[in-house]
C-alpha positions in Angstrom: -0.1 -0.1 0.0 1.5 3.6 -1.1 1.2 6.6 1.0 -1.7 8.2 -0.8 -3.7 4.7 -0.4 -3.2 4.8 3.4 -4.0 8.8 3.5 -7.0 8.3 1.9 -8.3 5.1 3.8 -7.1 6.8 6.7 -9.4 10.1 6.2 -12.4 7.8 5.3 -11.7 5.6 8.6 -11.8 9.1 10.6 -14.5 10.9 8.7 -16.8 7.8 9.7 -15.5 7.0 12.6 -14.0 3.6 12.7 -11.0 1.6 13.7 -8.3 2.1 11.4 -7.7 -1.1 9.5 -11.2 -1.4 9.0 -11.6 0.4 5.3 -10.3 -1.3 2.8 -9.8 -0.2 -0.7 -12.4 -2.6 -1.4 -14.8 -0.8 0.8 -18.1 0.2 -0.5 -18.0 4.2 0.8 -21.8 4.0 0.4 -22.3 0.6 2.4 -20.7 2.4 5.1 -23.6 4.4 5.6 -21.7 7.6 5.0 -24.3 10.5 4.7 -23.2 13.2 1.7 -22.0 16.0 3.6 -20.0 12.8 5.3 -18.4 12.4 1.4 -18.3 16.4 1.2 -16.0 16.4 4.4 -13.8 13.4 3.0 -13.4 15.2 -0.3 -12.5 18.4 1.4 -9.9 16.9 3.6 -8.4 15.2 0.6 -8.5 18.3 -1.6 -6.6 20.2 1.3 -4.0 17.2 1.9 -3.2 17.1 -1.8 -3.9 20.6 -3.0 -5.8 19.1 -6.0 -9.5 19.9 -6.6 -12.2 17.1 -6.9 -14.8 17.2 -9.6 -18.0 18.1 -8.8 -19.8 14.8 -9.2 -17.5 13.2 -7.1 -19.8 13.2 -4.5 -22.2 11.2 -6.4 -19.7 9.3 -8.7 -17.6 7.8 -6.5 -18.8 4.3 -4.8 -15.5 3.0 -3.4 -12.5 3.6 -1.4 -10.3 2.5 -4.4 -12.0 4.8 -6.9 -11.2 7.5 -4.8 -8.1 6.6 -4.4 -7.5 6.3 -8.5 -9.0 9.7 -8.8 -6.9 11.3 -6.5 -3.9 9.6 -8.2 -5.0 11.0 -11.3 -5.3 14.4 -10.3 -2.4 14.6 -8.7 -0.2 13.2 -11.5 -2.2 15.8 -13.9 -0.9 18.5 -11.3 2.4 17.1 -11.6 2.5 17.6 -15.0 0.9 20.3 -15.4 4.0 22.0 -13.0 6.5 20.4 -15.3 5.0 21.7 -18.6 5.0 25.1 -17.0 8.7 24.9 -15.7 
């Protein structure tokens, strides 16, 4: 598990109020009983931590922790590529 995966699983666990290690990449966020407000809270934490901007529809389209991790990794990569292009 890489650092991004670990951090995002930790954010989900923290926001939902579960014990560490309870959430895995295959965990369905909706099955955790997470409200849309909690999903927004997760997204805001992720955006702040990684300096990325999640798409507005992420609240509705991301169903699993793995999908959330993949979305964040794509955004981080895009930001890095953009930074390289500017320099």
